[in-house]
PLY file of the C-alpha trace (Angstrom):
ply
format ascii 1.0
element vertex 95
property float x
property float y
property float z
element edge 94
property int vertex1
property int vertex2
end_header
103.53 100.85 92.73
102.02 104.06 94.04
99.69 103.93 97.08
97.14 106.53 98.16
95.55 106.70 101.59
91.81 106.14 101.45
89.34 107.06 104.17
86.39 104.70 104.39
83.24 105.76 106.20
79.99 103.94 106.81
76.89 105.22 108.50
74.26 102.75 109.73
72.01 101.72 106.85
74.31 103.15 104.17
77.04 102.00 101.82
80.79 102.19 102.40
82.00 105.56 101.11
85.63 106.05 100.09
87.46 109.35 99.73
91.09 110.32 99.24
92.54 113.26 101.18
95.19 113.84 98.52
92.80 113.71 95.56
89.90 116.05 96.29
86.61 115.24 94.62
87.48 111.63 93.83
85.15 109.28 95.69
83.44 105.94 95.31
81.00 103.77 97.23
79.91 100.16 97.47
77.76 97.79 99.50
80.72 95.82 100.88
84.14 96.90 102.09
85.79 94.49 99.65
83.95 96.00 96.71
84.70 99.52 97.99
88.44 98.74 98.07
88.33 97.31 94.56
86.50 100.37 93.26
88.91 102.68 95.09
91.85 101.58 92.95
89.75 101.78 89.81
88.44 105.29 90.50
91.93 106.60 91.26
93.33 105.15 88.03
90.38 106.57 86.09
90.81 110.03 87.63
94.54 110.03 86.90
93.97 109.37 83.19
92.48 112.79 82.45
93.56 114.78 85.50
96.09 116.97 83.63
93.63 117.81 80.85
90.81 118.66 83.26
92.69 120.24 86.16
95.69 121.70 84.28
98.10 120.29 86.86
99.85 117.03 87.68
97.95 114.33 89.52
98.46 114.98 93.25
101.30 113.11 94.92
100.29 110.86 97.80
101.24 111.73 101.37
102.14 109.20 104.02
99.73 108.32 106.79
101.93 110.27 109.23
101.74 113.37 107.04
97.96 113.06 106.86
97.61 112.54 110.61
99.64 115.71 111.20
97.33 117.74 108.93
94.91 119.52 111.30
92.35 119.98 108.51
91.89 116.20 108.34
91.53 115.45 112.06
87.74 115.15 111.94
87.75 112.98 108.80
90.39 110.65 110.23
88.72 110.30 113.63
86.07 107.77 112.62
87.47 106.46 109.34
88.85 103.11 108.35
92.20 103.99 106.81
93.56 101.93 103.90
96.44 102.18 101.46
95.12 101.78 97.91
97.59 100.68 95.21
97.27 102.41 91.86
99.04 100.32 89.26
98.27 102.67 86.36
100.22 105.51 88.00
103.27 103.34 88.53
103.23 102.31 84.87
102.96 105.92 83.71
105.97 107.04 85.76
0 1
1 2
2 3
3 4
4 5
5 6
6 7
7 8
8 9
9 10
10 11
11 12
12 13
13 14
14 15
15 16
16 17
17 18
18 19
19 20
20 21
21 22
22 23
23 24
24 25
25 26
26 27
27 28
28 29
29 30
30 31
31 32
32 33
33 34
34 35
35 36
36 37
37 38
38 39
39 40
40 41
41 42
42 43
43 44
44 45
45 46
46 47
47 48
48 49
49 50
50 51
51 52
52 53
53 54
54 55
55 56
56 57
57 58
58 59
59 60
60 61
61 62
62 63
63 64
64 65
65 66
66 67
67 68
68 69
69 70
70 71
71 72
72 73
73 74
74 75
75 76
76 77
77 78
78 79
79 80
80 81
81 82
82 83
83 84
84 85
85 86
86 87
87 88
88 89
89 90
90 91
91 92
92 93
93 94
């Protein structure tokens, strides 16, 4: 099964927002962290379904947490994020 690193942020008085450094523009949000994690897998699978048709390229490959931590463009995003590995079953089945 393929896993993507998700960055989860929450400001006081807001929902949990989830983004994926390797899949730009794909985000989700929820009132609880459990619901945010559930939605994270769903939104990745949904994005992967039509990615090639919309973006004219393969769905981005996931990087490891070490690769992401060594990416200077992500330092600020990683600094205050909860980091989670999100499994994407649909991608594993398509491979």
